[in-house]
C-alpha positions, 0 to 999 in steps of 0.5 A: 490564768485570771484577769489579775494574772493578765494585768500582772504579765502586761505590767511586767512586760511593758513597765506600765503601772498595774492600775493603768493596765487594769483600766485598759483591760477593763475598758477593752472588755467593756468595749467588746461587751458593748459591741456584742450587745449591739450585735456587732462582731469584734475582729482581732487579726491574728487572735480571733473574733468575738461574734454573736451566734443565733440559736434557733428555737427548740423544745426541751424537757423539764425533768423534775416536772416532766413537762415540755418547755419551749426555749425561744430563739436567742443570741449568745456571745462566742469566740472563734480563734484565728488559725494562727492562734489554733496552730500555736495551741496545737503545737504545744500539745504534750 
């Protein structure tokens, strides 16, 4: 499902114009990205959490040059689904 599909679904189920729904979805995504960029987690009860995970420094290999490189510690965005979300997905397994 794409962002356009989500906008169409919401528009169809609520009767709100697609342009308005598109702006709302975009604003939601920008809000989540902005919060994570400021190192603030976003919690949506019953859906899940958008969180910032810390990755430790590690040593890796550049296979093409056969050299060792150091990957510095860094933060990455992650999503952790709520238990009810996971339960609903698991119950739909065929």
